[in-house]
C-alpha positions in Angstrom: -4.3 -14.1 -14.9 -6.2 -16.9 -13.6 -6.1 -18.9 -16.7 -3.3 -21.3 -16.1 -3.7 -23.9 -19.2 -1.3 -21.4 -21.6 2.6 -21.9 -22.0 4.1 -18.5 -20.9 7.9 -17.2 -21.9 9.6 -14.8 -20.1 13.2 -13.7 -18.7 13.8 -14.7 -15.4 17.3 -12.6 -15.1 17.3 -9.1 -15.1 17.9 -7.0 -18.4 20.9 -6.0 -19.9 24.9 -7.2 -20.3 25.6 -10.3 -18.3 27.5 -13.2 -18.8 24.7 -15.6 -18.7 20.9 -15.3 -19.2 17.8 -17.1 -18.3 14.7 -17.7 -19.9 12.0 -19.4 -18.1 8.7 -21.2 -19.9 5.8 -22.6 -17.8 2.8 -24.8 -19.2 1.3 -28.2 -19.9 2.7 -27.9 -23.5 6.2 -26.5 -22.5 8.2 -29.0 -24.4 6.7 -28.3 -27.6 7.9 -25.1 -27.9 11.5 -26.4 -28.2 10.3 -28.7 -31.4 13.1 -28.0 -34.0 14.2 -25.0 -31.9 16.5 -27.1 -29.4 19.3 -29.5 -30.3 20.4 -31.5 -27.5 23.9 -33.7 -27.3 23.3 -36.3 -27.6 20.4 -35.7 -29.6 18.4 -38.4 -27.7 18.0 -36.2 -24.4 14.9 -34.7 -26.0 12.7 -37.8 -26.5 13.9 -39.1 -23.5 12.3 -35.8 -21.3 8.9 -36.9 -22.9 9.3 -40.9 -22.0 11.0 -40.2 -18.7 9.6 -37.2 -17.2 12.6 -36.7 -14.2 13.7 -33.1 -13.6 17.2 -32.8 -15.1 19.9 -30.5 -17.0 20.5 -31.0 -20.8 23.2 -29.3 -22.2 22.9 -28.4 -26.2 22.1 -25.8 -29.2 19.1 -23.6 -29.5 19.0 -22.5 -33.2 18.0 -18.9 -33.1 17.0 -16.5 -36.2 15.9 -17.7 -39.9 19.3 -19.2 -40.3 19.3 -21.3 -37.3 22.0 -19.7 -35.9 23.3 -22.1 -32.8 23.6 -20.8 -29.3 25.2 -22.9 -26.8 22.8 -23.0 -23.4 21.8 -25.7 -21.0 18.2 -26.7 -20.8 16.9 -27.0 -17.2 13.7 -29.2 -16.7 11.3 -29.9 -14.2 8.3 -32.2 -14.8 5.0 -31.2 -13.5 4.8 -31.4 -9.7 8.3 -30.9 -9.4 9.5 -27.2 -10.1 8.9 -24.2 -8.5 5.2 -23.3 -10.5 4.1 -27.0 -10.2 3.4 -27.2 -13.9 5.5 -28.5 -16.5 8.2 -26.3 -16.8 12.2 -25.6 -18.0 14.8 -22.4 -18.1 17.3 -21.9 -20.6 20.7 -20.7 -19.7 22.5 -18.6 -22.3 24.9 -16.2 -23.2 23.9 -12.9 -21.3 23.5 -10.6 -24.5 20.4 -8.7 -24.4 19.7 -9.2 -28.5 19.9 -13.1 -28.1 18.2 -12.8 -24.6 15.0 -11.0 -26.6 15.3 -13.2 -30.0 15.1 -16.5 -27.8 11.6 -14.6 -26.2 10.2 -13.9 -29.3 11.2 -17.5 -31.1 9.1 -19.2 -28.1 6.4 -17.2 -28.8 6.1 -18.0 -32.2 6.1 -21.5 -31.0 3.4 -21.5 -29.1 3.8 -19.5 -26.2 2.3 -15.8 -25.1 4.5 -13.8 -22.9 4.0 -14.1 -19.1 2.1 -11.2 -17.2 3.8 -9.5 -14.3 3.8 -12.2 -11.5 2.2 -14.7 -13.3 4.9 -17.7 -12.8 4.5 -17.2 -9.2 0.8 -17.2 -9.2 1.0 -20.2 -10.6 3.1 -21.4 -7.9 0.4 -20.2 -5.6 -2.5 -21.6 -7.2 -0.7 -25.1 -7.6 -0.3 -25.4 -3.8 3.7 -25.1 -4.2 3.5 -21.5 -2.0 0.8 -19.9 0.3 -0.1 -15.8 -0.4 2.1 -14.7 2.2 5.2 -17.0 0.7 4.1 -15.6 -2.6 4.4 -11.8 -1.4 7.7 -12.4 0.5 8.9 -13.4 -3.3 8.3 -10.1 -4.4 10.0 -8.7 -1.0 12.9 -10.5 -2.0 13.2 -9.0 -5.4 12.5 -5.3 -3.6 14.1 -5.7 -0.8 16.7 -2.5 -0.1 18.8 -3.6 3.4 20.0 -7.3 5.0 17.3 -6.5 7.1 14.3 -6.6 4.5 16.0 -9.4 2.7 15.8 -11.4 6.4 12.2 -10.5 6.6 11.3 -11.5 3.5 13.2 -14.9 3.2 12.1 -15.7 6.5 8.3 -15.1 5.4 9.5 -16.8 2.2 10.3 -19.8 4.7 7.0 -20.3 6.0 7.5 -17.8 9.2 3.9 -16.9 9.0 2.1 -19.3 7.4 3.3 -22.3 9.8 1.5 -20.7 12.9 -1.3 -19.9 11.2 -1.6 -23.6 9.3 -1.4 -25.1 13.2 -4.3 -22.7 14.4 -6.2 -23.4 11.1 -5.8 -27.2 11.6 -6.9 -26.4 15.4 -10.2 -25.2 14.7 -10.9 -27.6 11.7 -10.8 -30.2 14.3 -13.1 -28.3 16.6 -15.5 -27.5 13.7 -15.6 -31.5 13.0 -16.3 -32.9 16.4 -18.9 -30.4 16.5 -20.5 -30.8 13.2 -20.3 -34.9 13.9 -22.6 -34.3 16.8 -25.0 -32.5 14.4 -25.2 -35.2 12.6 -26.1 -37.6 15.6 -28.2 -35.7 17.9 -31.5 -38.0 18.0 -28.4 -40.2 19.8 -27.4 -37.7 22.3 -23.9 -38.6 21.4 -21.4 -35.9 22.7 -18.1 -35.9 20.5 -15.9 -33.1 22.6 -16.3 -32.3 26.4 -17.6 -28.8 27.0 -15.1 -27.9 29.0 -12.5 -29.0 26.9 -14.2 -27.2 24.3 -14.2 -24.0 26.1 -10.6 -24.6 26.8 -9.6 -25.3 23.2 -11.3 -22.1 21.8 -9.3 -20.5 25.0 -5.8 -21.9 23.7 -7.1 -21.3 19.9 -8.3 -17.6 20.5 -4.5 -17.2 22.8 -2.7 -18.3 19.9 -4.4 -15.9 17.4 -3.4 -13.1 20.2 0.2 -14.1 20.6 0.5 -14.0 16.6 -1.3 -10.5 15.6 0.8 -9.2 18.9 4.1 -9.8 17.7 2.9 -8.8 13.9 1.8 -5.2 15.4 5.9 -5.1 17.4 7.6 -6.6 14.7 5.8 -4.2 12.2 5.3 -0.6 13.9 7.1 1.7 12.8 9.6 -1.0 12.0 10.4 -1.5 15.2 12.9 -4.1 15.9 12.6 -6.9 18.9 13.3 -5.0 22.1 15.3 -6.8 24.6 15.2 -5.1 28.0 17.4 -5.1 30.9 15.3 -5.2 34.4 15.9 -6.1 38.2 16.8 -4.5 41.3 18.4 -0.8 41.6 22.3 -1.7 41.7 21.7 -4.9 40.3 24.3 -4.4 37.1 22.3 -3.9 34.7 23.9 -0.3 33.5 27.1 -2.8 33.3 25.8 -4.3 31.7 24.2 -3.1 28.9 27.9 -1.2 28.8 29.8 -4.5 27.8 27.1 -6.2 25.5 26.3 -2.7 23.7 30.5 -3.5 22.8 30.3 -6.8 22.1 27.1 -6.4 19.5 26.7 -3.3 18.7 25.7 -3.1 15.0 28.1 -1.0 12.5 26.9 2.5 12.0 24.3 2.4 15.4 24.7 5.7 17.5 26.9 5.3 20.8 25.4 4.6 24.0 26.5 4.5 27.6 24.9 4.0 30.5 26.2 5.8 33.7 27.7 3.5 36.4 27.4 3.9 39.8 27.6 1.7 43.1 24.6 4.3 44.2 21.6 2.7 43.8 18.4 4.8 41.6 21.8 6.3 39.9 19.6 5.2 36.4 16.6 7.4 36.3 15.7 6.8 32.4 16.1 4.7 29.8 19.0 4.2 27.2 18.6 1.7 23.9 21.1 0.6 21.1 20.7 -1.7 18.1 22.6 -4.8 18.7 23.3 -7.5 16.3 24.8 -11.2 17.0 24.4 -14.3 14.7 22.0 -12.4 12.4 19.5 -11.1 14.9 19.0 -7.5 15.1 17.3 -6.2 18.0 17.6 -3.0 20.1 19.3 -3.6 23.9 17.3 -1.4 26.5 18.9 -0.4 30.2 16.1 0.9 32.4 15.9 2.1 36.1 16.0 -0.2 39.2 12.2 -1.7 40.3 12.5 -1.4 44.2 9.2 -4.2 45.1 6.6 -5.3 43.1 3.1 -3.3 43.2 4.5 -0.7 45.3 4.6 2.0 42.4 0.5 1.1 41.7 -0.1 2.1 45.2 1.9 5.4 45.2 -0.4 9.1 45.7 -0.5 10.9 42.6 1.5 13.3 44.8 4.4 10.7 45.3 3.8 9.2 41.5 5.5 12.5 40.6 9.0 12.1 42.1 11.5 11.3 39.5 12.4 7.9 41.3 8.8 6.6 41.4 8.3 7.8 38.6 11.6 6.1 36.6 10.1 3.0 38.1 7.0 3.4 36.6 8.3 4.1 33.1 10.8 1.0 33.4 7.4 -1.6 34.3 6.0 0.2 31.3 9.5 -0.8 29.1 8.8 -4.4 31.0 5.7 -4.9 29.5 6.4 -3.9 26.0 9.7 -6.0 26.2 9.6 -8.9 23.7 12.8 -10.5 25.7 13.3 -9.1 29.7 17.1 -9.9 30.5 16.1 -10.1 34.4 19.3 -9.2 36.3 20.4 -10.3 40.1 23.4 -9.9 41.8 25.4 -13.3 42.4 24.8 -13.0 46.5 21.1 -12.0 46.8 19.1 -14.7 47.9 17.0 -16.8 46.0 13.4 -16.2 47.7 12.8 -13.2 45.9 12.4 -10.7 48.8 13.7 -7.1 49.8 15.1 -7.8 53.2 14.1 -3.8 54.2 10.4 -4.2 53.2 9.7 -7.1 53.1 7.9 -7.3 49.7 8.3 -10.3 47.4 11.0 -8.2 44.1 10.3 -10.5 41.1 9.7 -10.5 37.3 6.1 -8.6 36.9 3.7 -12.0 36.3 3.2 -11.2 32.5 6.5 -10.8 31.6 7.8 -14.4 33.6 7.6 -16.4 30.2 9.6 -13.9 28.0 11.9 -13.7 30.9 15.5 -15.0 30.9 17.4 -15.3 34.3 21.0 -13.9 35.0 22.9 -13.6 37.9 25.5 -10.4 37.5 28.9 -9.6 39.0 30.1 -13.0 39.1 33.5 -11.8 38.7 35.5 -14.7 40.3 34.3 -17.2 37.3 36.2 -17.6 34.4 36.2 -19.8 31.1 38.9 -22.2 32.5 37.3 -22.8 36.0 34.3 -25.3 34.8 33.4 -26.4 38.6 32.4 -23.1 39.2 30.4 -22.5 36.0 28.8 -26.1 36.4 27.9 -25.1 40.4 26.1 -21.8 39.3 24.4 -23.3 35.9 22.2 -25.4 38.4 19.8 -22.6 39.6 18.5 -21.7 36.1 20.4 -17.8 36.5 23.5 -17.6 34.1 26.7 -16.6 35.5 27.7 -13.1 33.7 30.6 -10.4 34.6 30.7 -7.3 32.7 34.0 -7.0 33.8 35.8 -10.2 32.8 33.2 -10.4 29.7 32.2 -14.4 31.2 29.2 -15.3 29.9 28.3 -12.7 28.2 28.2 -14.3 24.4 26.2 -17.0 26.1 23.9 -14.9 27.3 23.5 -13.8 23.5 22.8 -17.0 22.2 20.3 -17.4 24.5 18.8 -14.4 23.1 18.6 -15.5 20.2 17.5 -19.2 21.1 14.7 -17.6 22.7 13.4 -15.8 19.8 13.8 -19.4 17.9 12.2 -21.4 19.9 9.1 -19.3 20.4 8.9 -18.0 16.5 9.0 -14.2 17.6 10.5 -13.4 14.1 7.0 -12.5 13.3 7.7 -9.7 11.6 6.2 -9.5 7.8 6.6 -7.7 5.0 4.5 -4.2 5.0 2.4 -5.5 2.6 1.1 -8.7 3.9 0.6 -7.0 7.6 -1.8 -4.3 5.4 -3.5 -7.3 3.9 -3.4 -9.5 7.0 -4.6 -6.8 9.7 -8.4 -7.1 9.3 -8.3 -10.8 8.8 -6.9 -11.4 12.0 -8.6 -8.7 13.7 -11.8 -10.4 12.3 -10.9 -14.0 13.1 -10.0 -12.9 16.7 -13.4 -11.4 17.2 -14.9 -14.3 15.9 -13.1 -16.7 18.6 -14.0 -14.0 21.4 -17.5 -14.7 20.7 -17.7 -18.7 20.1 -16.0 -18.3 23.8 -19.0 -17.0 25.5 -21.7 -18.8 23.4 -23.1 -22.0 24.9 -25.3 -23.0 21.7 -23.2 -25.4 19.6 -24.6 -24.0 16.3 -23.4 -20.6 17.2 -20.2 -21.7 18.2 -19.6 -23.6 14.4 -20.7 -20.6 12.7 -18.1 -18.5 14.7 -15.7 -20.8 14.0 -16.4 -21.0 10.0 -16.0 -17.4 10.1 -13.0 -17.3 11.4 -11.3 -20.5 9.1 -12.7 -17.9 6.4 -10.5 -15.3 7.4 -7.3 -17.1 8.1 -7.9 -18.8 5.1 -8.0 -15.5 3.3 -4.1 -14.8 4.7 -2.8 -17.9 3.3 -4.4 -18.8 0.3 -7.0 -21.3 0.9 -10.0 -18.9 0.3 -9.0 -15.9 -2.3 -10.5 -14.4 -5.2 -9.8 -13.0 -8.4 -9.4 -9.2 -7.5 -7.2 -10.2 -4.6 -5.0 -12.3 -6.6 -4.7 -9.3 -9.0 -4.0 -6.5 -7.2 -1.1 -9.0 -5.2 0.6 -10.1 -8.1 0.3 -6.8 -10.6 3.2 -5.3 -8.5 5.4 -7.9 -9.5 7.6 -7.8 -12.7 7.9 -9.7 -15.4 9.4 -13.1 -15.2 9.1 -13.9 -11.8 
C-alpha cells in the first residue's frame, strides 16, 4: 500500500441504486486514463486541463463499452497539491446505475489504472501531508458513525481536535531541544542559549500540557462518558432548583427524567442526581450534589464521624467536584463576597484543584428580569452570573457559558476509540520522558528524553510511522475511501 506512484480507481459513492454515482481516480498519470474516453463540451477543455492545471469542473460524455456509448457525466478535476490526496486526481459524477459505474471502473483500469486498496485514497492524503494520522482515522469514524454523537466526535477529530494541541506541544519541545543542541555545538565557548530556570519551567509547562491532554482523553473516553458539569456550593444555595430548571430547558430527548428534591431545610440533598442535557450541540451530564459546609472540615473528621450521612454526602460531593469537567459554583444573591461561613469562621470556597474549571453563579435572583437592564449590569460587575430558577432569568446565558467554557479550553478532547487505544501507550511514554527530563541536571540526558517524547508524539500524529502501523489502520477502510 505504500507505493503511491500508481493511478488508483474506485467507486466513491455507496453501491446500489442512486440518482448519481461517483468514480474517484488519483495518481500522477490520472489524466492519461481519460484519453479517448472522455469527450468534454467544449472539446478543447481536456487539453486546457493539461496546459493550465487548475481545479475545475468540466461537463461532457464518458464513452462506454465497444459501442462507445456516450454517458453524460461531470468531471471534477484537482491538480497536484490541491485535492484530497495531494496528487493529480479527478472524480466522475455519472448516472447512479450500478452496471454503468462498474463498467466505468473496468474501463479506467484497462486504461492504466488499478483498483484501489481499502483506505488507499485516505492513506495518500496522509502521506502527502493533507491529513495527520488522527485525522485519517477520523475519516473512517465519519463513515462508520452510528449516531449524531459519534459523527460529532469524528468530525471534531477530522478538524484537528487532537492534532492541534499535540502539534503545539511538539513545537514547544522542538524549540527547547534546538536550544539545548545549539549549546552542544558551542561547548568550548561556554555559551548558554537557555537559562536553566527557564528550561525547568518550560519542561514543567510542557509536562502539564501533556497531562491535561491525557486526562481529557481519559475523561472523554471512559466508558463513553460525556463531559460532567457539576452543581456545587453551600447547603441550600439553590443547586437542586437550578438542576430541575436546567433539566427542563436543556434535557436531551429520551433521557430518563430526574427531579431533585427542593427544600428550605439545609442538607436535604444527601446523594447526587445526574441527567443528560444538550445545548447548542454540546451533550453533557448535569450533576446535582450535596452542599459543602466548609473547606477542609471533611478531611479532619474522625473515622466515626465520617460514617454519618451528612458528612459522607459532603465527602462524596467533593469527589464529584474533583472529577468534574466543569463546576457551577452556586452562591445565594445575598451571601457575602468574603466567602466565609459566619457561624464556623471557616473559609467556604471552591476546592483548589477546581478553581480553573469553575463558573460562578448567583442563585435566587428572582427580582431580575430581561427588561431590567440596570439590575443586570450591576450584578454582572462581580463575575457572578445572576440566575433565577423561579423566573428562568439567566439560565440560557448560563448554558451558553457552559458551551463557551468547553470551546475556549479545547476540552472536546473526545477521540475515536481506535485512536484512543493507539495513542494511549505513546502518550504515557511521552509523559514519562518529560517527567524524567524535569528531574535531570545533565543537558545531554535531558535532550535524550526530549527526543523520546518527540518520537512518541510523532507516532500519534504520523510524523513518525512504519508500514505495519499504516497497514493496521487503513486496512479497516472500505475501497474508495
